[in-house]
N, C-alpha and C positions, 0 to 999 in steps of 0.2 A: 521280841515279843510276836508269834507265832498267834496269824490264825486261822483254825481249821471248820471245815463245816461240823454239824454238826452229828450228825450219823453218815458214815464213810461208807462210800457204796452207791450213792444218788445224785442222782445229776442234778446239777442246777435248776432245768425244766419241771423236778419233780421234786422243788423246797432242799436241795443240799444247797442255796447258797444261805441258809441259813448257818451261822457258825460259835465258835463261841472260841475266848484267844487263852493264852496260857503262855510262862515263860518259856524260850528255846535252850533248855540247857544245854546247848552247844556253847551257845558265846555268841556267836556270828552275826545274829544279829542283830543281839545287845550292842556289840560293836559300831554298828551300821549304823544304830541308833542316835549314840553317844554321836560319833561324830556329826552326826547330820543335825543333832540340836545346837552343835560348839559351834557347827557352823552361821547355824540359823540366828542364835545372840550373838556374834561378835557382827553380823551385816548389821544386824539393830542398831546398836552401840555406835559403829561408824557410821550409820546417817544420823544420829543424834549429834555426835562430835562433828559434822559436816555440817548440818542447820547451824547448829549453835554459833560455830566458825564464823558461816555466813553472814548470820543478824549479826555478829559483833563487827564484823569487818562493813556491812552497811552502816551501823549507826553511826562508825565512827568514819565517813565520810571515803569510803576506800581505803582504808590507811590500815593495816593489818595489825599494826604496835602503834595505835594511834597518842598525840602530847599527851601529857595525865592535864588535870583542871589547874594545878598550880606549875606548869612547867611556862618557861617566858617564852615560848617560843608560840607566835599570834598565830590562833585557828583561822579555819575558812568562816570568813561570816555566811549567813545566811544567805543573803541576795546580795550578788555583785551590782555596783552601781550602773544604771545604765547610759548609753549613748543618744542622741540624737540619730533618726531613725533604725537603731537598731530591733529585732524582730524579737518581741518581747515574750512570743512562744516560739522561740529559736529550736530545732531539732535537736539541740544536743540540752537544752531543757527540758524539753519530753522524753528524752532519752535517760538522760539523770534520773527522772521520778517516774519511771513506768511503770514500776512495780507500786509506785505508790498509789496512782493513777485508778488499778486496775481493783482498790479498793471503794464501796459505798461505805459509808459509815451510817450506823441505826439514825445516831444522834452527829449530823455536821457542825451543829455548834458549838458541838468542845473543844472546836478546832479556831473558834473566833474567840475572840478577847470585843466584849459587847464596854464601849462608852456613852452611858450614861450623859445627856446633858439637860442640867437644870439652868434657863434662864435667872430665875428666882433664887434665892437664898433663904425666901423669909419660910419657905416652905416646913412643914414638922420636921421634925428629927426623928417618927417614926416613919414618914410614909418614905424619908429616904428609903428607910432599913427595911420597910416592907417590901419596895419597888424592887431594893438590889435583892431580895431573899427572891421572888417569884424568877426573876433573872439568872439567876445564880443554878435555880434547878436547871439550863438549858446551856447556857454557853458557858465555856471554859474558865474565864475570870471577865467579873464585871467593874468596872471604872465609876464612879461619878467625879464627872466634870460639869462646868457651869461660868458665868458669869460671876464668879465669886470676889468683892474686892473688899467684904470686908472680912479681917485678920480674927477679929471675935467670933466671931459665926463659924469659922473655918474652925477655928481650936472644938468651937462646939460639936462639928461634926466628929473631928475625928479623936474626940473623945470618947467617942460612941461604937469606933470602928472600924468609920467609911475613908477609903481611900481616895481623899481630895484634894485638888490642887483652887493657888486660887492665880485667875485668870492673869496672863503676864502680857495682858499686852494694855497700853493706854489709849488705845482707840476705843472708844464706845457712842453710842447713837445715840446724841444729843448729850440729854443730862440724866436718861433713864436706866444707864449702865445698863440695855438689856445685851441682846446676842445680837447686835451688829454683824460680829467680825468673832466673835470670839469661839462659837461652834467648829471653824475649817480652825482655827488658830490650837484651840485642844486638839484637834485632830491630827493636827501633824505633829505638837508633841508625844502624843500617844501612839504614832506611827514612825517615829524620829527612839523612842524607848524601845519599842520592840525592833527593831533594827539592827538584826543578828541575833543568836542563842544568849540574848540576855537576862539575868531574874522576874524585872518587873516583865515581863513577857510569859511566865510558867502561869501554866495554874493556877489555883487559887487554891487550897487546901480547904478552904468554905465551900467550892463550887461540886455539887453533888455530879453537874455532868460531868470533870473530870476524870471521876473514874469509871467511864463507859467507855476509854478513850483504849483502854487495853484489850477491854472483850472485843471491840474493833477491827484490831491488830493497827492503831495507832498510835505509836503511843512516844514520840519522842518528846512531848511536853514543850513543842516549839508552837508555839498560834499560826496560822496561812492570812487571818488579813485582821483589821478592826474593823468596826462596824459603829456606826455614827448613830444616833437614833436620840430625837426630843423624849423626854421623860413621861409626856403627853401621846406618845406613841403606842397605839397598840398593836402590837405585830401577829399576823395570819400566818404560824410557822410551817404547817402543811403548806400551804404554797409558796414558803420563800426557802423551804427545804431545800425543795428542786434546785434550784440555784445554788447549791454549796454542795452536792453530793459527793463531787471525783476532786483530787488535790488539785486539780488540772482546772475550775472552776475558782477553787478558793485560792489559788494561789497566781491566778491569769487574771481574772474578768472584775471588773467594777461595777456596782451594780447602784443603780440610782432609782429615783421614784418619777412617774410622771406628774405633772402637774395636779392631777386630780378634779379634773372634769371631766365626766361624761360626755356632754355636749361636745366636745375635742377632740374627745378620743372616737367616741362615732364617730364623727364626719371626719377622724384622720388628719385635725388639728393642731394634734399637738405634736410639736418637732424635742418635745422632752429628751437634752440626749443625744439628740440627730444629727448627725453626721453632717453641715450643711455642706460637705465639699464631691458629696455620693448622693446623684439622685437614683431615684427606685428604678431596677428593673436592666439599667444597664449596667452597673457592677455588682447588683447583688442575687448569685446563681438562681441560690436558693428563693428567692423569693418571685424572679419570675417566670419558676413550675409554678404559682397561684396564680396569673394572668395569661390567657392566650390571645385576644384581638388586640390589634392596634387600637380601637377604641380603650380600650382596659388600662392601657397602657397608657395612654395621650392623658385620659382624666387623672390617672395616680400621677402623671409625673405632672399637674398641673396645681392638680393637690398640695401635693408636696412641695413647688414653685411657689405657692400661694402662701403658706404657712411660715414656710422660710423668710421671706419676704417680707412680713410684717415683725417678723423678732430676730433675723439677722444683721449684721449690718459690718461694713470693713471702718477701720479708722487709719490713714493714709501717713506714716510718719513723716516722710520727707515732701508733703504737698499743704502749704501752709494757705494755700489760697481756698480749695474744698475739698480737707481733707474727711468730710464724711461722704458714706458713700453706702448703697442697699447689698446685699451678700453677694452680688453678680458685679458690684463695683459701677453700677447704672444709678442713676439721680445724687450727684457729686454735690454736697452744701457746703456752706460756709461754714456753718453754724451746726449741732445736735441737734436744738429747734426744729429748724428749717426738717431736718430727717425727720426728726419726729410727726410733725403736720404733715410731710408729703407722703409719708413710707407706713413706719410703724404703728403698732395698735394702742389704746389707750394703755394699756398695762405700763408700754416702753412710757411713754409720754408723761405721768403722772411720777414714774420713779427718775427717769433722769431728769425730770426737769429740777428735783430739788439735790442733784447729781452723783444719786446713790451709785447707779452703774455706769453710765455714758463719761461722765466727767472724772470717775478716777478713770475708766478704760484709756481716755483719751491721754491721760497723766504716764499713765503703764506704758501705753505707744511709742511715747515719747523718752521713754527710760531709755539707756544704754542697756542696762545687762537685760532688758527682753527683747534682745537683737535675735535671739536663735528662736524667737518664737514667731521673727516673720514668714513672712509668704509674698509671692512676686506671681506674676502673670505677664509672660512672654516678655518683659523688661527686668531689670533686676534693681534697677535705680528708682524705682517706684515703689517700695516694700506696703504692706500694711500688715496688718494684723486682721484677725476677724474672733469675732464675737458672736456667740450661738447664742440660742430663745434658752432666757429667765427661768428659772422651776421651782419647784416644792425642793427647800433642803433641807428638810429633817432627816432624811435620812442618808446616808452611806457609807457602804462598803467598799475598802480598800485596802488590796493584797500588800502584804509589808513588803514587796519586792519591789514598790513603787515609794516607798515611804523618802529617798532623798529628792525625787523629780517630785511628787507634793509638795515638798517644806519648799523647795525652791520659792514654784509658783504659788504657795501659798502667805509666802512674805512680802514676795509684791504685791498682790492683794490688798493684804491690808494694809501694808505703808501706804499704799494708796487710794485706802477705805472704801474698798468696792462692799456693795453689802454679798451675806452670802449667798443670797437667792441669784444672785448672777460671778459673783466671783468662784461657787464651787463648778457650775454647769462651765464654766470655760476652764477652769483647771483641769473637770475633764478632757474636755475637747481636747486638748494642747497635751496630753498625756498620751492621749490616742493619735493625735497627730503626728506631734513628734517621736514619740516613744512605742508608737503601734499598739498600746493596749487595746483591749476587747471588755468593749461595754456593754453590759444590759440596765435595761429598766423594768420593773416591776407597777402594777398598777396602782395607787395611791387614790384612796377616797377621803374625800373635806368635805364640808361646808361651810360656809361662811356667814349662814341666817342665825335662827334661832337657835340651833341645835349644834351650834359650834362651840366645843368646847365641855359638853355635856353629853350623859351615853345615848340618850336616843340617837346618838350621831350612827353606831354602828350596825340602827335599825332601818337608816334611813339608806346608810350603807348598802345591807344584807338583801334593801329588796332591790337594787341598780344589780345585781349580781346572777344571769341566766344563764342556763346552761352549763360549762364546762370554766364559766369567767368567773373568779374569783377575786378578790381586791386581796393585796399582803400586804398593807398598811392603812391603818383606821387612824387617824389625825385630824385635830384634837379630840383624846379628855384625858381632863386636867386632873391628875389624880393628886394634887392639893387638895382637890375641892370634892372628887368623887372617888379617894381611893379604894374603897367599898366595892363599890360599880365598877370598876378599872380590876380588880384583881376578881370578879364573881365573872366579869365578860372575857378576859386574859382562861378563863378556866374553863369557860364554856367552847371558848373559839378552838384552846390549844388540847384539850384535855384529852381525847380520843389520840392524837398522834402523840403524844406524850407519853401514854400508859403504854406505847408502842416501841417509842423509840430507849425511853427510858429504862423501860423493863421492869 
């Protein structure tokens, strides 16, 4: 094809740049055109083949000719067992997931399995169904677990297609069979079921959110972690989504809530999931940039010491005379009642008096299987276990890579009958201390007065949200009593975000 000026003899400045095109009868230009066209098509085909091979290679763990599903060769597990003091965010782990870490999912919850925990199996069947239907709009898969001990009731729930299981623990609180230990026991079982590429941990065909995975570029069909919530929790999804945006966050960071008391939060007196071994500023460079004067440092350190001292304690494994002490090993006492009276706050005194926490912690410390969690200061012949502040335990996200380590600790806590609001913080603390897990805390709003369990709780909580601060979880709003209100509030809080994330 040759393009020539329409009027020959005119310069380009005179308008000679206007052209017309015709077939060159000589054929030279035609041959050149065909050669260029062939090179272009060949290059495109090569790039497509290269991209397909790379995706296939990556999907099969770097092995171009991966073992088939029916082969007898064992596949590499999704997450290898951790060893004490191994770095949970090691360089090789970050490198292996580098490509996936660049992806920010529109709906990060599509990579999360949700375990809804119902402490009461007498809730109407349609409430279970409606609750699950809402959650399946967002999460990759939704399971129902609870303090379920009635086989007849269990079969009724299964008959309508619900994925429920009997609580496989004999430990209940008194005769009421409530959720004394069943939440963390059920979470343990779900995590173990998800440890590795197993069918039980793949997205449900019912889940609307699973259809967004391929659009977002992360379609391996394996969940990054398990989120446990009580059925009466109302999630603020746009706030929570910021903690799960990348695969690094979802695969490496444990997420819990604070205790839900604005007064304690504002006064910096809430130590929920805080590491009692790390005073502020001294080892937290990011935080140190916020405070520049010695007075601020001293005041912050004093606040930290005050709140940790009131809620955290040591139990010595080999000190028969004074096994109990505060978090620094000071104020040693013979009995837990003495430590309660001298050091700990009123909540500790109530719960420890009936053995819910400290009694079980004492038995755990004396258990030989707990030795890997012992700490020592100065002398190895005087080991102790450190137990952090109790907190709300109606919400916890655990990456699947910590499944085995979580299960080992949960079994010990369950065996020694430790209440979940003390057991779960202790489990998380040991995962951080022994296995270097990263822990993040989100704000929860609750109430203990007349609005507790009722829809009006949300109005109370929204009134406390000032500026950029928003609660991530509202608890409790009982769906068994206020299901219509629970659904309405879920839509009001999350509707705009869901419209964008689910598209």
